[in-house]
N, C-alpha and C positions, 0 to 999 in steps of 0.2 A: 561681749554684746551681739554680734551678728552670729554667735550660735544660738542664742538665743531669737533670736530673731526668723532664724531658719524654726525654734521650735512653736513658735508663737503661732505662724504661717501654717503648720503641719496642723497644730489646733484645727487652726481656724475652718482647715478641710475636713478635718472630723465632727465638728458641729453643724458644717453645710450640708454633710452628708447625711448626718440626724434627719436634719431640718426635713431636705427631700424625702428621707426615708419614712417618717410620720408626717410628709403633706403639708409640708411646714406649718403645722399648726405650731402653739409656746406650750410642748412637750417638759416640763423636765425643767423650764425654764430657759428653754434653747436661745432664745434671744437677748434674754438676759446674761448669759452668760456669752454670749457672740459681740453681744454692746461691749462686757467687758474687754474678751479680746481684741476686738480693737480699739481701747483706748490705751490700751497698754503696749499696742502698736505704734500709736503716734508720740507715746509719749516713754518709749522703750530709754530714752538719754535721759529722761528726769528720773531715775530709780537706780541706786546702787546694785550693783552687780545679784547681791546677796536677796534685795528686796524683788527683785524682777525672778530671781529663780527659787522665791519662796510665790507667790506670786502662779507662774507659771506649772508649780506642783502643786499648786489648789486647782487651778483648771483641770489640769492632765488628770486628779483623781479625783473628780466632779465630774466630766466626760466620759472617763474608763465606767464611772457606776453607771452612769445610764446610758451608756453602750454594752452592758451585763444589762442592765434592767429587761431594753428593747430586746435583746438576743431574749429571752427568757421568753419575752410575750410578743414574737413576731409575728403577724396576722397573716394571711396568704397575700393580702394585697401589700401590707409591707415589701412581703418579697420578690415580687413584681416589680415596687417601686425600686428595690436592690438592683435587679437584673435592669432596670432601664436606663441605671444610674451615668453618668458619664465618666464614673470613677471607677467601672465594673474595667476588668482588663476584656482584651477583646483574642481576637484568632491572629490578628499579628503581634503581640504579646506573647502567645502561646507558640507564636514559630520563633520568635526569636529567643524563650525559654526555656521550651520543650526539647528541639529537637535542636542537632549542632549545627545544622547547615541546611539552607533552603534554597530555591529557585522560583520565583512566583512564575506561570506561566498562562500564558491568552492574557497579557499584560499589567499592568503596575499603575498605584495613583487613580489619578481620575484618566488618565492615557489608557480607558479600559472599557470594551462590550458592554462589563455592568458592575462596576466597582463594588456594589454591595455585593459579589462574590469572587470570592479568592484560590484558583486554584494554586498547588505549588508540591511540585518533588523535592522534598524532606529527608534526610537522611539520619538513624538515630544509633549512637556509638553503645554497645552494650559490652559491660566489660564482668566478663568471667572467670573466674579462677587466675588472674593476672596475663588472660588473655582477651583482648577488645577483638570488636565483630560491628563493622557498621551494616547497617543495616536499613533501602532504601524503602518508604513510604509514599503515597497518596496522598494527599492533603485536602481536602474541599472543607468550604467550610461560608458562612455570611461573615461579612467584617462589617461591624456598627460606626464602627471610627470611633473618637471621642470628642464629637461634635462637629466632625467633616460633614459638611451638608452634599456631597454629593458620592457620599457610600447612600444614604436614605436610609438609615435606620437598619441595617441590613434584613430591608426589603427588597428581591430581587426579582428584575424582571423577567421575560420568559426566556432573553438571551444568554443570563449570567445563570440560569439550570440549564441550558443548552449547554455552558461553557462545561460546567459544571458533571454531565453524561458524558463530554468527549471525553474530559480527561479522568472519568471513569473506566470510559473502553482501554484510553492510555493504561492505565495502570491494570487492565485486567492481560494485555497483549504483552505487561511486561513479567505478569505475575507477580506487584507487590501488592501487600496489605495497602486498604485506603481507610484513612482516616477522616470522619470526617466530625466536623466542628457546626453545634444547628447555633445561630446567636441570631433568630428571627423574629420580629412580632407577624411575621406573616408575608403571603405575599401578591405582590403590588400588581393589580386588576388592570391587568390590558388584555385584549383581544385579539386586534392584530395577531396576523403572523407572527412566532409559530405559535403565540396565545400562553395565555396563562395554565390554565385547567388543561388544556392539550398536551404543554409541555412537561406539566407536573407528572401525567400519565406516564410521558415518555420512560421519564425518569425511572418511575417506581415500577413498570413494568421492564425496564432493561435489570435493575439495583437485581429483580429476584431471581434474576441468575446471571450474575456477575461471578464468574468461577475463581474470585480472590476472595481473602476475607476481610469484612469490611466491620469494623469499630464506629459506634457511633458516640460524641459526648454531647450532653443538652445541658442549655444553660437559660437560654431562653425561644420555646419551642411553641410559637404559634401557629396549630391547625395545619393547613397543608401544603405553609413556607416552610415548615417543618420536615414535612412528611417526602421532601422532594429530593432529600437528602440523607431523611434517616431511617430506609429502609436497611437494617445491618443485622449481623449474626448476633453480637453482643453490645446493649446499649446501655449506658451511662447516664447517671443523671448527674449535676451538682446542686449540694445540700439545698443554695440558697437558688437555687433557681424556679420556672416553671414550664409543665408543660399542659396545654390546653386548647380545647375545640375550638376556643373563641377568645378573646381577649376580654377581661370580666366587664368594662364600657360596653361593649358590644353583648354582650350578656343583659347587662341590667335595661339596656336601651331596648331589645327583644323583650323581656319580662316588664318593663316596666311600659310598653307601648307611649315611648317618649318617640312625641312628633319630629323631622326631621331640623336640625337647626336649633331645637331648643335643649337646654342642657340638662344630663344626666344626674340627680342627685350621690351625691357623694355614699351617701349611707346606705345605699343599694347600690349603688359600685361594689363596695365593700363585702354585702350578703352576699351576692352572686359571685366576687370573689372567692367566696367558703365554701359557696353551695360547688363549685364545680371542682373540685380535690385539686388542685389542679397541680401542687406541692411535690419536690421529691418523694416524702412517705406514703403521699396518696399514692401515688403512679406507680410503686415499690409496693404496696396492697395489692393494689389492681393486677399490676404482673403486666402492666406495657415497656416498664424496664427492669433491667437484670441486675440492677443494680445503685447507689446513693454513694458519690465521691463527698466526701467528708471537708466544706470551707471551713477556713478562719471564720471567727466572730463576723456578723453582719455583713459575711459573703468578702471572697476574693477581690481583693483590686488589682489594680496593674503592676505594684510593687512586692505584691507578695511571693518574693522568689523563692521560701520555701514551699507556700501550695503549687509553684509549677514545678518542685522539684517531684512531690508526691503524684502532679497529674503524668506526670511520662513513666512513673513506676507504673500507674494507676491503666493506661496505654497501653503500655510494654507485657504485660502483663494480661491484659485483658486478650490484648495478640496471642498468647504463649497460648490461653488458652482454649480460643477458635484452633486453632490449629491443632493444637495436643488429641483433642475432643476429635479429629478428623483421622487421627492416627491407629494405630491398626493396636499398637503396643505403646501404652499408655499410662500405665495404670502409678506406678511411683511417680514418673510427672507431673498428673493432675493431681494430685496425694501435695506435693513440691507445691503447687502453685496455689492451691486451695490454703495451704500452712502459711504460705507466704503474702498472703489478701491482704492484713492491718500491718505488715513489716515497712518502715519508712527505711530499709538501708537502701544504697546507691547502688551497691554491688549484686549481680544475678548470682543465685550458685545453679541455675542451670541454662542451659543456651538449647532457645528450640530454633530450629529451621523455619522461617514463615515459608520455603517455597511447597506445593504441594506437588504430587505427583496428580496422574486421571484419578485411580482407586479414591484418593481422598477429595481432588475436588467433588467426585460424588459425593463423599459423605457429606459434603458441605454443603450441599446443594437441599440433601435430604434434608439434613440437619433445621437449615433455615425454614424450610417447606413447614417444617413440622412445629417448628419453634412460632409463626404465625399462627399457622391454623388450629395452635392451642388459643392464641390468646381472643381474649372478648371471650371466652364461657364459660365467663361467670357473669355476663353484664346479662343473659336471657332466663327464661322458665323454662321448662318442659327438654325434653331430650330428640335429638332429631334417630328419625325412625331409622337409621340405615344403623344404629347402637341400642335401641331400645333394650331389645332384649337378644335373647340368642338365637331363637328363630330370624330375626332379623338377619344378622353376623352373619351366620350362615348363609341367610339368603344371597347375601350380599359376595359374598367369598367365591360363590358357585355361579353367581352372574359373572364376576372378574375371569374367572376359570370359561365360563363356555363362551361370551365376546373374545376371550382372548382365544383359543384354539377359533373359535370359527372366523373370526377375521385378521387378526394379528397372523394366525400360522396357514389357515387350510383357508384361506380365499387372498393372503399373498403368494401362494406356492402357488395358486388357482393363475393368477396373474403373470406370475412367471415363467409358468409353464406354456400361457397363451403366448406369451412375447418370445417364446423361443420360436412354437408352432409359427410365428407370423415372418422373426427373420426367416426360417429356414424355409417357409413358402417362397417370398421374399426372391433369397435366392437361388429357389428352386427353380420359381418360371423364369426371370433372367436368363440363368444357363441352361436350360429347355429353348427359349427363345432364338438363342446365339447359334445352337448348336442343329437346329431346322430350319434355320433360313437360306440354305443351300438351296433343299430338297425342295420345300416351297415353292421358291423361286423357278425351279426346275419345271417343277408340276403346274403352275401358271402357265408358262412358254405354253406348253405341251396341251393342256386341257384346252378344248373346243368351246370357247366361249357363245355359248346359245341366248339371242336376243331374248329377253322377258319381258312378257307383256304385262303392261301395269294393271295391278290387284285389283277387283273395283268393290268397291266397297260395299256393303249390303245394309241396309238401315232399317231397325224392325223397329215400327211405331206401333205401338199396342192399342185395340181398341181400346181401353176404358182406359183415360187418365186415370195415371199413379200419383197421388200426392205426395210431395215431397214432406220426409219429415224431418222436423227442426231437431236439431241438433242440440242441445241444455247445455251451458257453456257451468260448467263444474266452478271458474274460477268467478263466477258473475256474482257479484254483489245483490241479494235474497232481500226480502223484507221481512224476513222469519222474526225479525226482534226489531221495535220502535222504540225512541228514548220518551221516557215518563213526561221529555219537558214539552213534547209535543202536546199533550193536555188541556195545554192553556190556550187559549182562545183570543188570540190581541196579536199584533202587529209588533218587530220588531226592525230598531235600523242597521243597517250595514255600519260598521265603524267608516268601508271605506265610502259612502255615500256622496260626499263630496266631489273628493277626487275623481270617482268612476261614474260616479250619477246613478249610482245603487238604489229599485226603488226597494219600497219599504215590505219584509216580507214579513206573512202572514205564517207566526210558530207553525202551529201544525203542521204545514208545507215542508216549513226550513229542518224542521226535525224527524220529520217521515220520509216522503219521498228525496229531499236533497239533502240528504244526512248530517246536515248543521253546515252545508257549505252552501253561501250564496250564487244563485248562478248568474250575474253578472261579469261580478271579479274574481271569485274562487276565492274568499274570505270563507277560513275553517271557524267558526262557533265551537268552544268548546263542548265536548260530550262526556259522559259518565264512560267508565273504566267498563263498564258491563256492557255497551254495544259493543265494545272489540272484541270481548272472549265472545259474543255470540254472532257476532257479522263473519273474523275474520278465520274461527278455525271452522272446524267439518263439527258438523251435528250430533253432538255425545260423544266426542272425543277426549271431551277436557278431565284429566282424572287430579284432584290436587295430592300435593304428601308434603309432609313437615310441615302441615297446620296444628301438629301439638306442640312446636316452637311459638311459645310467646311475648312479645316486649317486655322486659322490666322494670322498673327503677333501681341500679345496682348502685348507687352512690345517694340513696336515699333523699334526693331533690325534693326540697317542700314542694307541696301542694303538687307533685307530677305522676305521684301516683291516679289520684284523683279522676285530671285530665286524661291522662291511660286507659284508665275505665271507663271514661263518657266515651273515647274511641273504641274502643272497644263491643261496648254495646250500641254502640251508633251501624259499626258497619259490620257487625256478627264476625267479625276479625281478629286472632291475635298479635297480627304481626301487619306492618306497611306493605309487607313484601310479601307476594303471593309466585308459590309455585307450583306449576303441575304441567301433566303429562298433556299434550295436544297433538293434532294431525291439522295438516293443511295438503290439502289433496290425496289425500290416505300419503303422505309422507311425516313423518311420526317426529315430533322432534319437541325439545326441554323447553320450558319457556320461563322465566322469569319477570315478572309485575312488578314495579312502583306507581303506585298510586294512591291520591291525594287525600281521599278520605279520612286516610287512617296519618294523622299527622302531618300531615303536608307529604307524604311523600318521603320524610324523613327514615333517615339511616342509623342504627343503634344494632346494637350487638346480634339480636333476633334476624333482621333485615342482612345483617351481612353472612351472618351463620345461613340461614335459608340457601343465601346466591351463592355459599361457597358450596351445599354441599348438591344444588342441583348442574355448578360445573361440573362436580366430581360425580355427577350420576349420568353428563351427554358424556365426559369422559368414558367412563365402563361402557357405555352404549353404541357406545360411538354413531349420539346422533345430534342434529346440529341445536347450537342454545341460543334461543332471541331473547334477548332484552328489552323489555319494551318500556319505556318512564312514560305513565301518562301522564305524570307531573315529580318532580323531587326537589325536594327543599336543602337538600344538600344534607350534612351531618346532625343526626340531633344533640344539644346541646347540653339537654339534662343528662347525656348519661359520660357524655365529658371526655377523656384520650380513650375509654372505650368503645365512644365512637369510630374514633379516628382513626382507634387502630384498622379499620374495614377498611378503609384504604389499602395499604397494604394485603390486610390479606386472601381480599376479598380482588386485586390485582397478580395474588400468586397464583391464583385459584384461575384465572384466566389464562396464566401464562400457562399453568401446568397441565389447560384443557387445547390450548392453541397450538402448543408445540405435541401434543398426543393426534395433531392433526385434524382439530374437532374446526367448525363453521358458525363464528360469533357475530351474532352482529343486533347491533342496537339502532332500538328506532324513537326518536324523542317526542314527546308530543306536548301540549300544553308549554307549560315554564319547568326548563331542567339547569338547575344552579349550583356551584360550591364544588363539593367534596368526592359525590360521587363522578360526577365532568371529570375531575382530578383523577381521578383513576380507574376503576375497572370498569367502567365507560367509554372513557376518552381514551383507552387503550386498544377498543377495539379497532379493526382491517375495517371493516364497513360497516359504517355507522352512516344513520337515514333520517329528515327530519320531518314528522307531517306538514303540509305549509301551514301560516301562522303559527307554526310552536314558534319559542324561546327557547336557547342554548346561552348558557355562557358560564363566566370564574364567582361573576361577582352581582349581584344588584345594583339599577342606577344607582341610589342613594349609598351603596358604598363607596361605589365608583368618586361618586363627587365628591365626598369625605373624606375620601382617600387624599386621590390627583387634584381633587379642585378643577376636576375639567366636569363643564357641561354638556354628555353625550346627548346627543340624537332620539328619537324616540324608535327606532327601528335600529338600533345596536346591537341587540343582542338577537333580533331575525333571522329565522333557520337561511334566508336569502344571503345574508350578509354573513353566518358560517360556511355557506357553502362558498362563500365569494373566497375567503379565506383558509380555506381547506380543511376547515374541519370536521364537517361532514364529506359523503361521499354522491350524495342525491335529495330531491325531495318531493315528499310521496303527497299525490293527494290520498286522502282518507279514502274517499272513495275505489280506488283501484289499491290498494293496503292488500289484498288478499292476496291480490293479483301478481304485485311490485316483489311479494313476500316469496309466494312458486317460483317469481322466474329469478329470484336470488340463489332459491334452493338449489334451484338444477343448475345455477350457471357458477356458482360460487365456493369458496370448500375445497377440498385435498381428496383424492382419490379415497379417504381411510373410513368416509362414513359410509354408514351398513349400506343405503339404498346405490351407493355407487360401483 
């Protein structure tokens, strides 16, 4: 009877699992089967063994039939519920069943700087032709736990992501591959140092050039939290997992304009889950992952040992593939790896050494860069100017050769020659001084010193006073452009009037002479992006490029095409990122600007491509790169993961630009939140903010709903960002041009064209 009781308990677990997937609706009479199961459990000794076996067999067959039906018609939201189930396997289960041995690093259990992030040094024993080889790897991943509250559901704090980065660098030092497992609904929104957004940006920036193979597997990939450890050379995803820019509930709250505290309709959540295209096969079609790992029916659970064996083979072969692609001689082994992709055999027929030499490491980084540059290219319309036609291609190639010869070769050669001349001159002057010291001393003793009379200074006073010419400061703010907001004839109150006693401001003066700044307290009222374009850069120096790249609707998100066209008609622009050449006091710079008028400055495939192209252009021409953020609301949710992958893609472009000796400056204005701040903006070495702007990872509502903490009104203020070390300074809008010129002259490497 005990054996039959165990079977009943197992069937009850399957029923509860189905109920959870179906959101506790009485689908397929699940409640009835659950009631029958409970009745049999309580009356197990009232039946003969034959009767009990018959009832259990009926229950088993019925539940198996329902499981097959559920698998055939799984909706995207049901896949999300599968991933969130307490019966789902976790990273600890993977460590126990995929690797032969492991040692957890940086803490264990709740005695940990962040229990939601696990780092472990693990070993895999490979059997090749009756020989065994032990390979070491660094395992990084979020741990959801099985109901353990201290794991925070896999939502990592900045300290956890910092720990992950620390041990990734250990793996780089030891030259071992990194296996990252993503089980997170998103990152925990904390602004205190090191800051959620800033730490994710540091992780992505560092991972872009880690000199070891990185393999990632996604079970639950929630936006920035996933990207914190998700940049990799080979990205795999479980067939029942999800990878999304935002949770379906969050998307439904935005789309339905649900007020805080109100319940989001379930039907709207289901619709948004479908529109986001968050399933594994959706992401495979979009090109945001490389391979889908097939799971058992209704997803793998913690006791699916056959699945763990399959996952082990997948991780080994993925690592082999990444390493083989860096080799000079690889044809036959590459073919063998491709042939064995679908095989489930435990024994490998080839052995690939996972150590990389210097040349192979260079190829690894080049392939990684190429991989991410290609991501999201199917998410926008139009072509970058650099690849528009053969003439542009030839021009870009010739420019690259010209600037390489001029700055990398001739300029460096001139610097080296000048350095040698200075060294020789310095040595020679000291040597001559030492040799002539005795002679000079004797001559001074023998020479007669004559008393010199003081020289009388003769001053000349012209008969006609010459009026001093007033020097014009080229960096002074001029009144060449006045905001259209100044046309209203009324007064406005400063938000700090109660605190500082500010007087009411007459709008024509406020947006005209005062440049939107309260004269009493210095509060900055928002201004349109055109004000900055007219007042910050030299007159007539702005030349736009890549304007033909247009934002699109790659997911065919219902209703979004119409909204996108409305934004294009309103602004006369094709995307929310303006890229242009400009000058600041004759210093040529490349500028990229996210502005609020186009979809609130959100970043999609078009914006990401334009940013990456701006980085490439600045790198090629040895010019500074300015990212002015008029406003950004994060990643555009209507583009799904095609928007999310712009985070690593653009960060990769920034890293390559900075490594080439470029000067990257970010200036935040108004409101800057979420993905862009947590990637290609937050990784900048020089970040500044306009006074009264707000910078952060998540907005107040998200923080309240996630953490349950009520934050103060100035939580995201520029001043607090400065205190936390997220930015390096606060600029007054009226001094923007002067401060920018000062930064261009004092910051950056000698590789810039004007140095």
